[in-house]
Structure formats: structure tokens, C-alpha cells
C-alpha positions as CSV (number, residue, x, y, z in Angstrom):
1,M,0.0,0.0,0.0
2,R,1.0,3.6,-0.5
3,F,0.6,6.4,2.0
4,W,1.5,10.1,2.0
5,L,3.2,11.7,5.0
6,G,2.7,15.2,6.3
7,S,5.8,16.6,7.9
8,Y,7.7,19.5,9.4
9,T,10.5,21.0,7.4
10,S,13.3,23.3,8.4
11,D,11.0,26.3,9.0
12,A,9.6,24.3,12.0
13,G,12.8,22.7,13.0
14,G,12.0,19.5,11.1
15,R,14.1,17.4,8.8
16,A,11.6,16.7,6.0
17,A,11.6,18.4,2.5
18,G,7.8,18.2,2.0
19,I,5.1,15.6,1.5
20,G,6.7,12.2,1.9
21,A,5.9,8.9,0.2
22,L,5.6,5.7,2.3
23,R,5.1,2.1,1.2
24,A,3.8,-0.8,3.3
25,G,4.6,-4.1,1.5
26,E,3.9,-4.3,-2.2
27,P,2.5,-1.0,-3.6
28,D,-0.6,-2.6,-5.1
29,V,-1.5,-5.0,-2.2
30,A,-4.4,-3.8,-0.1
31,S,-2.6,-4.6,3.2
32,A,-0.2,-2.5,5.3
33,G,1.2,-5.6,7.0
34,G,4.3,-5.8,4.9
35,P,7.7,-4.1,5.5
36,L,7.6,-0.3,5.6
37,S,9.8,1.8,3.5
38,F,10.1,5.6,3.0
39,V,10.3,6.2,-0.7
40,G,11.3,9.9,-0.5
41,T,9.7,13.3,-1.1
42,A,6.6,13.3,-3.3
43,A,6.2,17.1,-3.4
44,A,8.4,19.9,-2.0
45,A,6.4,22.0,0.5
46,A,7.0,24.1,3.6
47,S,5.9,22.1,6.7
48,P,2.8,20.4,5.2
49,S,1.8,19.2,8.7
50,W,-1.7,18.0,7.7
51,L,-2.9,16.3,4.5
52,A,-6.4,15.7,3.2
53,Q,-7.6,13.9,0.1
54,H,-10.2,15.1,-2.4
55,P,-13.0,12.5,-2.4
56,T,-13.0,11.9,-6.2
57,L,-9.9,13.5,-7.6
58,D,-6.2,12.6,-7.2
59,V,-5.6,15.9,-5.4
60,V,-4.1,16.3,-1.9
61,Y,-4.4,19.4,0.3
62,A,-1.7,20.3,2.6
63,T,-1.7,22.9,5.5
64,L,1.5,24.8,5.2
65,E,1.5,25.4,8.9
66,H,4.2,28.0,9.3
67,R,3.1,30.0,6.2
68,G,-0.5,30.1,7.2
69,Q,-1.7,28.7,3.9
70,V,-3.5,25.7,2.4
71,A,-1.9,24.3,-0.8
72,A,-3.3,21.8,-3.3
73,F,-1.2,19.2,-5.1
74,R,-2.2,17.1,-8.2
75,R,-0.7,13.7,-8.5
76,T,1.4,13.1,-11.6
77,G,2.9,9.7,-10.9
78,L,3.1,6.8,-8.4
79,D,5.0,8.9,-5.9
80,S,4.9,12.5,-7.3
81,F,2.8,15.6,-7.2
82,V,2.8,19.1,-8.7
83,P,1.2,22.2,-7.2
84,L,-2.4,22.8,-8.3
85,G,-2.9,26.6,-8.3
86,A,-1.5,29.0,-5.8
87,P,-1.6,28.4,-2.0
88,V,-4.5,30.1,-0.3
89,D,-4.1,32.2,2.9
90,A,-5.9,30.7,5.8
91,G,-4.6,31.9,9.2
92,E,-1.8,31.7,11.7
93,A,-0.5,28.1,12.3
94,V,-3.1,26.4,10.1
95,C,-2.9,22.8,11.3
96,H,-5.9,20.9,9.8
97,A,-8.0,20.7,6.7
98,A,-11.2,18.7,6.0
99,V,-12.8,18.2,2.6
100,A,-16.5,17.9,2.0
101,P,-17.8,14.5,0.8
102,D,-19.1,16.2,-2.4
103,G,-15.7,17.8,-3.0
104,R,-17.1,21.4,-3.2
105,T,-15.7,22.9,0.0
106,L,-12.8,22.7,2.4
107,V,-12.6,23.8,6.0
108,A,-9.3,24.8,7.5
109,S,-8.6,25.1,11.2
110,C,-5.9,27.5,12.5
111,W,-4.2,26.8,15.9
112,G,-2.4,30.2,16.0
113,D,-5.3,32.6,15.7
114,G,-8.4,30.4,16.2
115,R,-9.7,30.9,12.7
116,V,-12.1,28.5,11.0
117,V,-11.9,29.1,7.3
118,R,-14.2,27.9,4.5
119,M,-12.7,27.6,1.0
120,S,-14.5,26.8,-2.3
121,L,-13.1,24.0,-4.5
122,D,-13.7,24.1,-8.3
123,A,-14.1,21.2,-10.6
124,A,-10.4,20.6,-10.7
125,G,-10.1,20.7,-6.9
126,T,-8.4,24.1,-6.8
127,P,-9.1,26.0,-3.5
128,A,-10.1,29.6,-3.6
129,A,-12.4,32.3,-2.0
130,P,-11.5,31.9,1.7
131,V,-14.2,33.0,4.1
132,I,-13.4,33.4,7.8
133,A,-16.1,32.1,10.1
134,A,-17.3,34.0,13.2
135,A,-14.6,34.0,16.0
136,A,-15.2,31.9,19.1
137,A,-16.0,33.4,22.5
138,D,-14.6,32.0,25.7
139,P,-17.6,30.3,27.5
140,F,-15.7,30.7,30.8
141,A,-15.0,34.4,30.5
142,G,-18.2,35.3,32.5
143,P,-21.0,33.7,34.5
144,V,-22.1,30.2,33.5
145,D,-25.6,29.2,34.5
146,P,-25.7,25.3,34.7
147,F,-29.5,25.3,34.6
148,A,-29.9,27.6,31.6
149,T,-31.6,26.2,28.5
150,T,-29.6,27.8,25.8
151,G,-30.4,25.4,23.0
152,D,-26.8,25.0,22.1
153,G,-25.9,21.8,24.0
154,S,-23.7,23.6,26.5
155,A,-22.9,22.4,30.0
156,G,-26.2,23.7,31.3
157,E,-28.1,21.3,29.1
158,S,-25.8,18.4,29.6
159,F,-26.1,17.9,33.4
160,G,-29.0,17.7,35.8
161,G,-29.9,16.0,39.0
162,A,-26.9,15.4,41.3
163,E,-24.5,16.8,38.7
164,G,-26.5,20.0,38.3
165,A,-26.6,20.4,42.1
166,A,-22.8,20.0,42.2
167,L,-22.5,22.6,39.5
168,A,-24.6,25.0,41.5
169,A,-22.4,24.3,44.6
170,G,-19.3,25.3,42.8
171,L,-17.8,22.4,40.9
172,F,-18.9,19.4,38.9
173,T,-17.1,16.1,38.7
174,V,-18.4,13.4,36.4
175,P,-16.5,10.1,36.3
176,G,-13.8,10.4,33.7
177,M,-14.6,14.0,32.9
178,G,-12.5,16.0,35.4
179,V,-13.4,19.3,36.8
180,G,-15.4,22.1,35.2
181,P,-16.5,25.6,35.9
182,S,-19.5,26.6,38.0
183,A,-22.0,29.4,37.9
184,L,-19.8,31.4,40.2
185,D,-18.2,34.3,38.3
186,A,-14.9,36.0,38.8
187,E,-16.6,39.0,40.5
188,L,-18.1,36.9,43.2
189,A,-14.8,35.1,43.8
190,A,-13.0,38.4,44.1
191,A,-15.6,39.7,46.5
192,S,-15.1,36.6,48.7
193,R,-11.4,37.2,48.8
194,A,-11.8,40.9,49.7
195,L,-14.4,40.1,52.4
196,R,-12.3,37.4,53.9
197,A,-9.3,39.7,54.1
198,A,-11.4,42.4,55.7
199,A,-12.9,40.0,58.3
200,G,-9.5,38.7,59.4
201,D,-8.7,35.4,61.0
202,E,-11.5,35.6,63.6
203,Y,-14.4,35.9,61.2
204,G,-12.9,35.0,57.8
205,H,-14.1,31.4,58.1
206,L,-17.7,32.6,57.9
207,V,-17.3,34.0,54.4
208,P,-18.6,31.7,51.6
209,E,-15.6,30.0,49.9
210,Y,-16.5,31.0,46.3
211,D,-13.0,32.0,45.6
212,L,-11.7,28.6,46.8
213,A,-14.0,26.9,44.3
214,E,-12.6,29.1,41.5
215,D,-9.0,28.2,42.6
216,A,-9.8,24.5,42.5
217,V,-10.9,24.9,38.9
218,A,-7.7,26.6,38.0
219,E,-5.6,24.0,39.8
220,A,-7.5,21.2,38.0
221,A,-6.5,22.6,34.6
222,P,-3.4,21.0,33.2
223,P,-0.1,22.9,33.7
224,V,1.2,24.4,30.5
225,A,4.3,26.6,30.4
226,G,4.2,26.7,34.2
227,G,0.6,27.4,34.7
228,V,-3.0,27.2,33.4
229,P,-3.2,27.1,29.6
230,E,-3.7,30.6,28.2
231,R,-7.3,31.3,27.3
232,V,-6.8,32.0,23.6
233,S,-9.0,30.6,20.8
234,R,-7.2,27.8,19.0
235,A,-9.1,26.0,16.3
236,H,-7.7,22.6,15.7
237,A,-9.7,20.1,13.6
238,A,-12.9,19.8,11.6
239,V,-15.2,16.9,10.6
240,Y,-18.0,17.0,8.0
241,L,-21.1,15.4,9.4
242,P,-23.7,13.3,7.5
243,D,-26.3,16.1,7.5
244,G,-23.9,18.5,5.8
245,R,-22.9,20.4,8.9
246,V,-19.3,20.7,10.1
247,A,-18.0,20.2,13.6
248,T,-14.8,22.0,14.7
249,T,-12.8,21.9,17.9
250,D,-11.4,24.9,19.7
251,L,-8.6,23.6,21.9
252,G,-8.1,27.0,23.6
253,F,-11.7,27.7,24.5
254,D,-12.8,24.1,25.2
255,L,-15.4,24.1,22.6
256,V,-16.8,21.9,19.8
257,R,-18.7,24.2,17.4
258,F,-21.1,23.3,14.6
259,W,-21.5,25.1,11.3
260,R,-23.8,25.3,8.3
261,I,-21.8,25.6,5.1
262,G,-23.5,27.6,2.3
263,S,-22.7,28.2,-1.3
264,T,-20.5,31.1,-0.4
265,G,-20.4,31.3,3.4
266,I,-20.3,29.6,6.8
267,R,-22.5,30.3,9.8
268,I,-22.5,29.0,13.4
269,D,-25.2,26.4,14.2
270,G,-24.5,25.6,17.9
271,E,-21.7,24.7,20.2
272,V,-20.9,22.3,23.0
273,V,-18.8,23.4,26.0
274,L,-16.4,20.9,27.4
275,P,-14.8,21.0,30.9
276,R,-12.5,24.0,31.4
277,G,-8.9,23.2,30.5
278,S,-9.6,19.9,28.8
279,G,-8.4,21.1,25.3
280,P,-10.5,19.3,22.6
281,R,-8.1,18.5,19.8
282,H,-9.2,15.8,17.3
283,M,-12.4,14.0,16.6
284,V,-13.8,10.8,14.9
285,L,-17.3,10.2,13.8
286,H,-18.6,6.8,14.9
287,P,-20.8,4.7,12.6
288,S,-23.6,5.2,15.2
289,G,-23.5,8.9,14.6
290,H,-21.8,9.8,17.8
291,L,-18.9,12.1,17.8
292,H,-15.9,11.2,19.9
293,V,-13.5,14.0,20.9
294,L,-9.9,13.6,22.3
295,A,-8.8,16.3,24.7
296,E,-5.2,17.2,24.4
297,Y,-4.7,18.6,28.0
298,S,-6.9,16.3,30.1
299,R,-6.3,13.2,27.9
300,E,-10.0,12.4,28.0
301,I,-12.4,11.3,25.3
302,F,-15.8,13.0,25.3
303,T,-18.8,11.6,23.5
304,L,-21.3,13.9,21.8
305,A,-24.6,13.1,20.2
306,A,-27.3,15.0,18.2
307,G,-30.7,15.0,19.8
308,P,-34.1,14.7,17.9
309,D,-33.9,18.5,17.4
310,G,-30.6,18.2,15.7
311,R,-28.7,20.0,18.5
312,W,-25.5,18.4,19.7
313,R,-25.1,17.6,23.4
314,L,-22.3,16.2,25.6
315,L,-23.2,12.7,26.9
316,G,-20.1,12.1,29.0
317,G,-16.4,11.3,28.9
318,I,-13.7,9.0,30.1
319,A,-10.0,9.1,30.7
320,A,-8.1,7.6,27.7
321,S,-6.3,5.5,30.4
322,A,-5.8,5.7,34.1
323,L,-2.1,5.0,33.5
324,T,-1.2,8.2,31.6
325,M,1.2,10.5,33.3
326,D,1.3,14.1,34.4
327,G,2.5,16.1,31.4
328,D,1.2,13.7,28.8
329,T,-0.9,15.2,26.0
330,G,-3.4,13.7,23.7
331,A,-2.6,13.7,20.0
332,E,-4.7,11.7,17.6
333,L,-7.9,9.7,17.8
334,A,-8.7,6.9,15.3
335,R,-11.2,4.1,15.3
336,S,-11.3,0.6,14.0
337,H,-13.2,0.0,10.7
338,D,-16.1,-1.7,12.5
339,G,-16.3,1.0,15.2
340,Q,-15.7,-1.4,18.1
341,F,-12.5,0.3,19.2
342,L,-10.9,3.7,19.5
343,Y,-7.2,4.4,19.6
344,A,-5.8,7.5,21.3
345,G,-2.2,8.6,20.9
346,I,-0.6,9.9,24.0
347,R,2.6,12.0,23.7
348,G,5.1,12.2,26.6
349,S,4.8,8.6,27.8
350,D,4.5,7.8,24.0
351,T,1.7,5.3,24.3
352,I,-1.5,4.2,22.5
353,A,-4.6,3.9,24.5
354,T,-7.2,1.4,23.4
355,L,-10.9,1.9,24.3
356,R,-13.9,-0.3,23.5
357,V,-17.1,1.3,22.3
358,R,-20.1,0.0,24.1
359,G,-23.9,0.4,23.9
360,E,-25.0,2.3,20.8
361,G,-21.7,4.0,20.4
362,D,-22.5,6.3,23.4
363,R,-20.3,4.6,26.0
364,L,-16.5,4.0,26.2
365,E,-14.5,1.5,28.2
366,A,-10.7,1.8,28.7
367,V,-9.0,-1.5,27.6
368,A,-5.2,-1.1,27.5
369,L,-2.3,1.3,27.3
370,V,0.7,0.1,25.2
371,D,4.0,1.4,23.9
372,A,3.6,3.4,20.7
373,G,7.0,2.2,19.4
374,V,8.0,5.8,18.5
375,T,8.9,9.0,20.2
376,W,6.1,11.6,20.2
377,P,3.3,9.8,18.4
378,R,1.9,12.7,16.4
379,H,-0.6,10.7,14.3
380,H,-1.8,7.1,13.8
381,L,-4.0,5.3,11.3
382,V,-5.9,2.0,11.3
383,S,-5.4,0.0,8.1
384,R,-7.3,-3.3,8.5
385,D,-5.5,-5.2,11.2
386,I,-2.5,-2.8,11.3
387,L,-2.0,0.4,13.2
388,L,0.5,2.8,11.6
389,V,2.1,5.3,14.0
390,A,4.1,8.4,13.0
391,G,6.9,9.3,15.4
392,E,7.4,13.1,14.9
393,R,10.5,13.2,17.2
394,S,12.0,9.8,16.4
395,D,11.8,10.4,12.7
396,D,10.1,7.1,11.9
397,V,6.9,5.3,11.1
398,V,6.1,1.9,12.6
399,S,3.4,-0.7,12.1
400,L,1.7,-2.5,15.0
401,T,-0.5,-5.6,14.6
402,L,-4.0,-5.2,16.1
403,D,-5.3,-8.2,18.1
404,I,-8.6,-9.1,16.4
405,R,-10.2,-10.2,19.6
406,T,-9.1,-7.6,22.1
407,G,-8.3,-4.8,19.7
408,V,-5.1,-4.0,21.5
409,P,-1.9,-3.2,19.4
410,G,1.0,-5.5,19.7
411,R,4.7,-4.9,19.4
412,V,6.4,-3.2,16.5
413,R,6.0,-5.3,13.3
414,S,8.0,-3.1,10.9
415,R,9.8,0.3,11.1
416,T,11.2,2.7,8.6
417,E,13.0,6.0,9.0
418,A,10.9,9.0,7.9
419,P,11.8,12.6,8.6
420,S,9.6,14.5,11.1
421,P,6.3,12.8,10.2
422,T,3.1,14.4,11.4
423,R,0.3,12.8,9.3
424,I,-0.3,9.5,7.5
425,L,-2.8,9.6,4.6
426,P,-3.8,6.6,2.5
427,A,-3.0,7.1,-1.2
428,R,-5.4,6.4,-4.0
429,R,-4.4,3.4,-5.9
């Protein structure tokens, strides 16, 4: 089989020269179980960190991350491409692109400035006419009413009963979902601090501890660069949904947003708020219709579902594994072809977490955590009974055999050197 590799080049401190070509066994055999080999550079490009395939044309789209552009490449040979049109400006640190099933539009996500950008694709697959979607707003910047009926599937709609009471008290904790914000706003917390300081040691204990609840939320958020992650919008990935809408993650604002794509524009159509500091990164759409979202910071996987009214809601979440370590970060989420298993890449401990999908696709169960076989597993891909893993910092790609019964990846089956790989994309035959 053939695969294309996204990568980092010298502008990002990487060793690659552009889009790479990878082979697994014989080129025309529909199995990735054979020996891996890096063929070379299929197209010169500046840090094409993410690749996406056109649904009907032999055209590949690359996010030129450090140039803030999306570029199209037309295949000209077994392992070669040429540029198709000029690169299109998207936004700072554009890191993901998704192409519509009908091949008419592309949505790019920008980590640096939070932009979600819609582009039109012509009959040849050339991108053009970028339209920047409405910017995200931090849902935790002001008061949050856990009992509000907003119609957007936010936290207020997702929890009731005991969880709702816990929210009103100051914090919510749902198994596997960590800690989230309460209805207490920053002004109330500041007032508590001031009143306690004025009351002194003798009477300070009588002041409601609203500020302590706020501090607990901050402490629960994962440490990044010595503290809580900066609250900045960081769009990270997009998925086209069966009804034509698009879901996007905002890692910085803990949001999954939903969009309607028109003939020339893009408009917001709801959002789901995840726990503060979780950092939603990548998503997979399950055959059941549920959306599973991997959080980079909290290393949790959240499950979202659309209700009868079409609005998406948060059903719950679970830690990718109880064995991940402090400082680990989630990278990629993939599923088995039959939808029975999910695989989450964990950077730091450099592992792959396996989870079994239960019920109607709405429940997850942690199964195992195994060695990824690479350093900094940036991306992985299921190909039949093989899991291919890209080691960004070990400059290699490995194949792991998946146990048919348990779904758990085994030891490294094959390995090849590949410079700074960040994405593995199956090639058209």
C-alpha cells in the first residue's frame, strides 16, 4: 500500500523536505502488513503538517502550517505531485483541513489565531475564495448558569440532578470528565477574597468560599508553560457530518462548534462546551452517529450526540487511560473500521490507549495502554489489522499488529526512517 506523509520542514525545526511517500509491503496490495519503506519526497512543500484527500480527484491538500496557507497538489505519478494553483491564505498556524464529501468545499482550522476558514473547491479541486467564520468566544469568561436552557448543547443542558446540584455548589465532577466551571463568576470570587481579608482570621471562616472553588478549577486545569493554559482561541480540527454540517474543535476555549456551510459562506449552528482546561483536539465520527473527541490537555475522550432537534449535546467522557502520566498530552484519535475500538495517541509517555465502544456508540470503556513504538506519536492510522504510527521526534513510522479479539496493538512489526512525520494519509491506488 501507498501512503502520503505530512511533515515538518526546516521552518519548523523539522528534517523533511515536503510531502513524503511511504510504502507498506507491495505497492498494489491492499494490506499494510508488509515491510515499511520511506520512498522519498513526493512534493516539495514548507511544513505540510496535515494532509487531506479530495473525495473523487487525485488531489491532496496540505496545510503549510508556518506559512498560514493551504496548498493543493495534483498527483502526476506513483509517488509524485505538482502544485495545483497557488496556495490560499488561511490563518496563523493552520494545522488541519477537511474536505466535504461532495468535493465542493474545504474547512481549514488555525491553531495560532483560532480561525475557521471555508474555501471553495472548483471542478479541478483548486481551492479559492476563503471565508473566515465567526470567531469563538470563551464560554468561561463570564458567569455560567448550569441550569440555563440555551439550545446549544452547552454544560447547562448536559447535566442535571446530582450533577446539576454539584455545579450550583461550585464544581462538577463526572466520572472520567475531570473538573469544570461553576455558575460562580470572577466578580463573586473576588468579592469573597476581599471580604475574607477584611474579616480577618477571627471571622474569615464565615465568608462563603466561592474563591476557593474558583481556585480549585484553576488547579485542576493541566499545567502548560508553568501554569494554566492561556485562554486563547485555537481551532484545531474539523469533521464533515452526514447532515452536511461541520464540527470543529477549539482547543483553547474548550469548545466543539457546529457550522452550516452555504454556497459562499459559513455560519454558526450551535456549540458544546467541554470542561475547562480539557483542550479538545481531534475527533472521529462513529458509525452510530456519535462524535468522539480527544482532549489534548486532560487526555479524556468525550462523547457527543445529536438530539431529535438536531442540537448536539455532551453525553459524557472517560480518561483515555488511568495509566497516563502528568505532562502527557493527547494527539490523535482513530477508530477501527467496525467501530468497536478507539485508539488515542498519548505524547510524553509515548503510548497508544485502546478503548472499547459500548452500547449504541455512546459509552466507552478503557481497555489497555501500550507502547507506541515511537517518540512523540503525532498521528496514527488504522489499516485493516494494522496500526501505523508516526513518530514526529524519532523520525520514523512503525506498524503495530492489532489483536482481532481484544483490539489491542502488539509490538512493532515493521519500522522505517521517515523525517519528522506528522500525518499518515492513505493514497489512492
